[in-house]
N, C-alpha and C positions, 0 to 999 in steps of 0.2 A: 588724501590726507597723506602727509609728509611723511616720506619713507623711514623709517630708522630698522638697523640692519644691525641686529641684537645677535653677538656671538655665540649666546645657548640655541637661538633660531637658528642658525647656516649650522652652526656643528650640529645638532639633532639633524636635519634636514639631508646631510652629508655625509654622519655616519649612518642611518638608517637605510639612506637612499643606495648608501652601496653594499649593500651585502645582499647573500644569496639571496631569490625570489624563492626559491624553491620551496614547498612546503614542505614540512617532517611530521611525524606524529605523535598524537598528541603525547605528554607524559602525565603521567597521574600527580595532582595536586593534595597535598597535603593539610591537615586539619582543618577536612571540610571545605576549606577554599576552593572553590567549583572554577570554572573556566568563563561563566557568566562573571561569578562574580570580578572577575578579574579586570575580564573587557570593562564593565561599569565602574570601573576604580580610574585604567586607563582616562575613559571619556572626563571623567571628573577632572583626574589632574590637566587634558589638555584644553580643554574648554578654561579652567582656572589660568593655565601656563599663555592661553591666547590673550585672554583678557590682558596680566599683564603687561604684555607686548603690544597691546595697544591702546592702553593707560599712557604707555614711551610716546607713540607718534601721536593720541592726543593732543599730552601737554607739550610736547619738537611744533604742532599745528597753533601752540596757543586756545586751544579747546579742549583741553580735557584739565585740571584741579590737583589730581592724584597719582601721585605714584611710587607710592609704596605699596610692593606687591608681596606677592608668598611665593616666588622664582627659587624653586629649590626645597619648600616646604610642602610641594603638593601632597606628599604621601599620608598630612594630615588626614586626606579623603576616606580613609582606611579608620580613621575614628569613627568617621562620620557614619561610615556602615553595618559599625560591630555596637550602635547604639538604636535609639528609633523616634521618629520625628517628634516625638510629643515629650522625651527626654529634654529638659530647658538648659540654653549651652549659651556660654561667655566663654566667647573667641576674640583668641586673639587676630590682631590685625593683618599677621598672615596666614589664618589659615580660610585661606579661598577656597583650595580644593574640598578640604571638610562641607566650605559651603553650599559646592556645586553640589556633592556628593550628598548632603543632606536633602535639597528641594528634590533631586531624580527620586527619594521615597513618597513627595507625597506631587500627588497628579495636577498640573493645572501653571503649575510654578515655574516661571522662566528667571533663572539665578543670573545669567547671562545681561538679562535683561536688566537687571535690579542692581546688579553692580556696575554696569557701562550708566546707568544713569544714575548713581552715586558720583562716579570718574567725573561725568559733568555736570554736577550738582546739579540736576535739572529738578522744580516743583513735585514734577510727580512721580518720584524717588519711593517706592515703597517704605521705607521707613521712617528718614532721617526729613524729606519730604524736600532736601536739598541744599540741608545745614550741614549736613560733615558726610564723605563717605564711609558710611560704617556696614558691617556683616550683620544685618539682622532682618526678621518680617515672623510679626506672630502667628501665622500659620506653620511656620517650620518650629515654634519653640525658640528662637535664637534672638535673645534681648542685647540690644545693640551696645558694643563698646568703642570707646575714640581711648583706652586705655594704653598708654604707653610703657607703662612703670606698672604694672598690675596689678593695678588700684583698685581690680575688677573683683581681685581672689574675693576678699569679707565678702562683697555680695555672696557670691560664687556657695562661700560657705553656708551665709542666709538663706538663700535658698533651698540647698541639699539639708539642711534641719528642719525648715518646715513642710516639706516634703512631707516627713514624717510626724512631724507635728500638727498638722494640719490635719490630717486624717485619724490621730490618736484624739482630738477634740468634735473629731465628729464634723466639720466647717467645710465648707468649699473652698478648693484650692483650684490654683492655676495650672496645677500638674497632678498626673495619675497617680495613686499610691503607691505604685513601685516603680516609679521614676528614680532617676539618679540623677546630677548635675554634672553639666563635664564645663569643665575652665580649661583652657589655652595661654599659654607663656612664653614669654621666652626664656634662655637660658641667662641672661643680663639682668632680665626683674628679675628670673629669680633671688636673687639677693637684695631684692629692694625690703626694707622693714614692714612693709607692705604687706607683698605676698609670703613674706615668712611669720609675718604675726596671723596672717590668714590661715595660714599652711598647722600653726600651732595650734586658735581655735579648734580646726579639725578637727585635729587628733586630741585634743586637750577633750573638746566631747568624747569621739570613740573612746577616751579611756575610762571615761563612765559609765559607759554602758550605754551611752545616747547611740542612737543611729545618726549614721552623718554618710549617705549615700551622694560621696563625690570623690572624681574622677580629675584628678588634676593631671594635664598634660603637656607637660614643655618640652618645646620643641625647642632643640638644642643644635643652629647652625655656629655653636661656637666663636660665635662674636658679638658685642653690642654698637651698633655705630661700626666706631672702629679699635676700641677698647678689647680687647682677644680675653675670650674668659678661658683659664687654666685646663692644662686637656687632664679628661678627669674629672671635672668639680663636680658638676651636677653629679655621677654615681657616687663620687666617696659623697655626698653632701646629701643624697635622698637614699642611699639603694639601704643602709642600714639605720634608717632612720626609726625608732620604737614608735609600733601601732600607724606604721604609714609603708604599704604593702608598698612592694616596687617591681614594676616590671622594665625589659627597654628592647626597645624597636630598631634597627637599622633603615631609615626611611629607604635606603637604595632597593632592597626586598620588601618588593609590594605585600609577596603572598605570606610574607614572614607577619610583617607591619599588621598585616590582615588579624592574623591568628590570634598575634601577642593581642591586638585592642581586644578580639571578643574577648579572651581569655578575663584579659584588664573588669571589661566591661559586665563581663559576669562575678565575678566577685565583689565587685563595687554594689551591684544591684541585688543578689542573694546575701552576700555578709551584713551588707546599711552599713558598709562601713569605708574610708577612704582609700582613694592609691593610687600613685601618681605611677603615670606615665611616660617616662623619658624616650623619646622619641628623637634618637640622631638625624640631623638635617643640614642642608649646605644653603647660605645664601650666595644667590644667587643675582647675577646684573643691580649689586650693590645694596644699600639700605635703603636711597630711594632714586626717583631720578634725576634728581641737583648732586650725588654725591660723589666726587671723585674718587675713586677705590686706588685708583694706581698712587694714589698720593698717602697710601698707608699699608698696601699690601703690595707686592710685587707679581709682576705677571705669573711668570710660573706656577705661587699659591694660587691665584687667580684660574689657571688655566688645569690645575688640579681637584679644584672645588668642583668643576665643570664636569669634572670624569663622575662624580660623584652626583650627577644632575638623577634626581627621581625618575623623572617624566620615561629620559632615556633609557632606563634601569628597567623600567614597568616595560617598554617597550623590548628591549631583546627579554626581557622573563617571555613574552609571550610569545614574540618568533622563538623564541630556546624549546620552550614548551610544544611548540604546534598550534598554538591558540590562535596566533596569525602569520600569515608569511610578512615577511618586509616590505613585500608592497602592499599590503592591506592596512599594517603599522604605519605608513608611511598615508595612506591613502588618509586613516583616520585623521592624522595631525594635520592633514590639509582640510578637509570637515570642519574638523573643531574653528581653522581657522577662518571659515567660508564664513561658518557663522554666524561667529563674534562680531567680524568685516560686517554680513548684513546686520545685526543688532545696529553695530554704530552707526551705520547710515540710516537708518530707519529712527532712530532716536536724535541723531545729531542736532535736529534743530529742534530739539524740546524746553521748553518754556523755565526759566527761573526764577528765582526769588529775587523780585523787581524792586521794593518797595519797603522801610523798615515796619508798619505792618505787619506783611505778610512773613515776614523774618523770625520778628517777638511774635508773633500770633498764639506757638504756645505756651505763652509765658503768661502774657497778655488774658489766656481767653482763663488761666490756671489762676488768678487773682479774681478778675469778674467772676467763677462760678463760686471762689468761696465768698466772694460778700456776698454772692445774688442770693446763695444757701443759708448763710446766717442772718439776713435781712427780717429789718420788723422792730418790733418796740423789746424796750431795753428787758431784759425779766422781775417781774415784782418781787419787792420787799421778801424775804425768807421769816420761818415762821421756827420756832424752838431755839434751844440754845445758843448761845452768843461760840463765835468760833472765831479761832485763829486761822490767820494765813494758811498755816502747816495742816488747821485740823480740815479745814474745809478744801482746799487742792484734795487733802485723802478722801473725806466724801464721796468729791467729785471720780476719783481713780475709780474708789468701789462701785459708782453708778455706771462706768461705763464696762468695767468686769461685768456686771451685772448683767444690761444689757446688750451687749456687744462681744457674744462667745467667743470671737477672730481675734476678741484684743488680749495682746499680751502685754507687761508690764517687766522688764530686767533692766539688769545695769549691777553694777559693783556695790554688794549691802544690802539691797533694795528689799531682799526674803527675808530670810529669819530674822536679822535684826530690825528690818524697816527703816532699812537709810537711814545714813547717816543724824538727819535732825526730826528722825520718827517719820518725815511726809509717808511711806507706805506704809507705815503699823500695822499691823494685822490683816494684809492686803492678802499676804500666803496661806494665811491660816484659811478665809475666808474662800480662798478659789483655787487653793492646790499651788504646789512647786511647778507644774504643767503651763502654767500659764502667769503666774509671778517669779523669775527666775536670776538668781544671783550668777551671776558671769564672772569671767576670767577679767581681770585687772587691764584691759587691754581699751582705751577706749575706740581705737579703726574696725575691734573686731566687734563691739557693742552695736557700733553704727552699722557696720557690713550684717550683721544679723537684722537689724531693722530695714537696709536694704533686699534686703533679699524674700524677707519674711513679706513685705507692702508688696514686692512683684509677685508673688504667689498670690495672694487673695487676704492677710492677715492685719488687721491694725497694729503697730506694733507702737510703741509707747516706750522708748530705751531713755534712761537716766543718765545723764553725765555727771559726776557728781559735784566737781566744780566748772567754772564758766574756766581757769587756765587751762582745765585736764583736756578741753575742749580741742584745744591748738594742739596739740599731739595729731589732730586726726580729723581737722578742717574740711580736709581734700575730702573725703567720704560725704561730706556734705554739700561741698561748693562742685568736685568737680564729679562725683558718681549722683547722686540723689537729685540734686539739683538741675542737673542738665537731660535726668533720662525725658523727661515731657519731651522737651526741645532737640533733639537728636533722634528720641521715636513719634516724631509728630503725634503726641501724645496717643499715641497707638501700645503704646509699655508706659507705665503708675508705678510709684512707690512708694505710697502713700504713707505718712507717718508724723509723732505727735512727740519733737526733742525734747526731754524737760531737764532744764539746766542749771541747778544753781551757781546763784554768782552775785555782783555786785561788794560793794565796800560795805564797811561799817560794823561789819560784824565782832564783836565782843567776843574777849576768850578762845578762837582759834585766829590767830592777826598769822599777817605775813601774806603775799603776793599771792601764792597760789589757793589761800581761800579767802583772798578779797580780792577776784581779779572785777577789772572794768573796763576791759577793751571789747569793744561789740563791734567795731568797725568790720572787723572779717564777717561778720556776719549779714552787716547792714546792706553786704556793696552786691550782694547775689540776688540775679535775677529771681522773681517769681517766688523768694523766702517769704514766706509768712510770720512774722515776729511775734508775739505776745508777751506783754511784760504785765503782769499786774503787782500791784501794791497794797489792794486792796479784800479784806477775806469775802464781801460779797460781790466781788466779781469776778475773782479767780476760779470757781467752779464755773459761771457761765465760756468765759475764756477759753478755760479746756474742751469744756459742751463743744464750743465753736471750731475750733482748731479739730477735733474728732471728729466734727463735719463738714469742712472744711477737707479735710485729710479722705473721707469716705466717699463722697460727692466729687470733686474736681480731682482727687486725689495729691491733695496740694502738700508739700515739705512743712511742716511748721518747728519754730521754734518756738518753747514755752521757757521765759527766763524768769527765774524766781528768787526775788531778793532775800537771801539768807538773813538779814539783819532784821526784817522782818517776818519772819516763820512765825516766833512765838509772839512776837510785841502784841499786846492787848489794852497797853491805854494811846492815847494820843496826844491828851493838856497836861496830864494831871496823872499823879498815882491812883491806880485804882480807881479809871473814869470807863475802864471799860470801852472806850471807844473807835477804838483798833481792831473788834471783833463783829462780826455779824451773824446773823443768823440764815443756815445752809437758804440758798436760794432757789435751790433746785437744778432742771437738768436743761430750763431755756437758755439757749444759745449767747453772749453779749455779742451782738453784730460787731462783724471784723470790719476796723478802719473807724469806728465810732470812739469816739472821746469822752471822759466824766467830767464834768461842771459843779466846783462843789463854788457857792454863792454866791452872787450878782455883782458883787463893787463895782463901782464905773470907775475907779480911776486907775486901773490897774489890772491887768487882764497875766497871771504868771503860768506857763509852760511847763512842763514838767513831767516824770513818772518815776515808780519804783520808790526807791526812796525820799526821793525827791519829794512826794505825796506828804508824808506825814510833816517835812521839812518843809513843805511852801504853808500848809495849812498851818502851824506853830507859827511860822513867822506875820502871817494874814493876820491871825489873834494879834500880834503885835501891833502891826501898822493899825489894822483897825480902831484899836484903842488911842491911837495915833490922829486920827480920824482919813483915812486912805482908806479908800474903800476897793475891797480884793477881789478878785474871784480869781480861782484853781482850776486851772485843765491836767487833770488827768487824760493823757494819750493815749495809755492803756496799749496800743500796738503802734509797737515802732515800724515796720511795713507789711503793709501799705500804712502810708500817713495817716491820722484822722484830715485829708485836709481842709473838707468844708466845715468843720464844726472848730477847727483852728482860726481859720480864718475868720466866721464868725465871732469866736469871743476875739478876737484879737478887732476886728470892727468895732467891739461895743465900748470898747474904753480907748482906742488909738494910741498903746500902750502897751509893749510885749514884753517881760520879763522872761530871759527863757534859762530856767533853772537845770543844770546839767550834770549831772555827778559821774557821769564818764569824762573823757580827756576831753583837754580842750581842741583838740588834733587829733583826728578821728570818731569824735563824739557823736550825740545824738544832736547837739543842739545847732550844729553846720548845715545838716538835714532841713531840720527846723528853721532856720530863717530861709535856707533857700526857698523851702514851699512857702514862706509868706509871700518872698521877693519874687520869686513866678507868678506867687495868684493874684496879686495887685496890689498886694498891702502898700502904702506910702505913711503910714503910720512910723510912730518912735518904738527899736528893737534894741534888743540890750541881751546878753549870756553873760551868767554867770556859769561856771565847769570848776572840774578839781582840776591841778596839775596835769601837766604832761610829765607823768615820772608812775612808776610801778609804786603800788604799795608796801611801803614798808612795816613792821613789826611795834606793835606795841602801841603806845601817843605817838610816835612819829607819823604814826598814817594821821593822825586827824591835821597837820601840817597841811600834808597834801591834799587831803579831801577835801570837796564842799562845804561848807558847816553854813549854818540858820544863819550866824550876824553876818555872813558877807549876804545870804538872800534879803537881808532887812535893810541893808546897807548899798545896796542896790535900789531896792525897791523905793527909797527915799530920793537916792540921788536924781531916780529918772520923773518923781513925779516932784521934787524944787523942795520936797520933806526935809531936810539934810541936819541934821544933829551936829 
């Protein structure tokens, strides 16, 4: 392997090697930290350091792929030592010392091998399977994160919340009832709105008396890539935050850090309240191997940072206290080097992912299992009183809560008010405030709660009040929820069904934020299941299908509900009641299957959501003109019902895609592409809403798709122009 001389490596061997090797009497260790404790922490630090050094050598040789290391942060090993290996951990990407120390608590785990396989992007790496270098292992209760902006903090809040909530509900959890959750992040990321929102949600919960056993660890090295964190900022920001207990430790004092970490962990575990451990660290060897640190830091500053090397400080502590001689401290350092080098040599030829199918397997398996779990016949027509779309969804939610004790429904206004549109009305009264929960007004925290609940064994059904509000927090679905099975090779899952009220045509509540039709941000997320019910006869079965997919495949499902159809009861004429249906029961609607209305032979209209009643009304007008139309309700925007689409397209040879979303980035682009990819060679056309935000009042109708446009396009396609 190419030899790369790192200053921190040379400095350690020179300084420790030059110390007097004579033994000195061991001095007492305070706060219950024994010499054995210090030795274990030192070993964890050494292994983390030498893995970082190996990462640089592997990259220089063109064999490794990741050089963002933990050098300077190794004191976080003391945090792991203060916790139990069953406490769920969501780790900062510089928490290598933590990972080494956590693994030492569980027999049979080789953390060096784990991390080196990650550096090599090896297919048998034990968490991501070569898809990313992450700290994670199910046996260690370490949930893999790839976040660099602390976007995992809301999930950590959800995990902490779910520990006690699962115990209170008497349902199985992934964690012991007295566990705490730990979440580490950097000082630069502590300023990100996602982190601050998550911390606020934790304190907000505790303020109301709710259990929140969350230990936040800010690993403060004073710089974010090249941007300095102001001196004293983290302490100023968090040391006096009401409701957040504050602890501080200096990473160069390994014994003090260990004692402080124990006090912080004990506080969180016993009080069930959040705390922040401010761990002062340094960043050694730059941000990553590609980082030219001298471009923004002076050599004097870089050398001064090396004086605060926690590994060097730990060695000196052990020597000063008589636990090790200098010779023994250096020998242990070289032992760690040899162990890492031996592991690198052993796994150097490990196979990597070499095909698209292998890389995407976790995603394709989720979709395939979701489809298989709901395959079968369509649910039979229901009996009883006719229900509107809102009423049918309400009934389905009640059925889920009744039959699945692990299910939680939560969001803004879903409890006492019953939702802005009454969709969750009565559920809190029936099932209690422990399962139907009014949250704070923060979509990132709502989805973070879902992320944490899902990975903890609960079944979260969060509500995002309007589609436009999702865009404040879309990364919690895109970057956190949908990626977990990919980066954990399905070893961790966060099932959820995210209900979102959306689309246009709403009367009364006008304007963009209550009539948003932008779905592109969802449709390009791999593996996401997207349901879009339009009819009360389909919505319950589609919701049950999403719940089934979440429970069996760990799927992340989005349930897009058209606001304008919530309380519609009529289709063609006032009082006809044709947009209602009796409750069909709990049988799931097959995922990826469309519903066809009519059997006209002249034209196939493909549509969804508000486009369905619009197209049915257009079809009746066209039939009066002698044009036979069949209307295909896609129902599922992902996965698209390709087989049904191809069959119904071939039946007429003319397809008109009626898309209420935008022309650019709308649903119709995917539908037309699916037709062409499937070999369809007939006529195809699409009509859409304009590439515009939706304004207030009647002006909305100028940019939204209309029934007249549908009729005109159908006439044109069939040669029946007027």
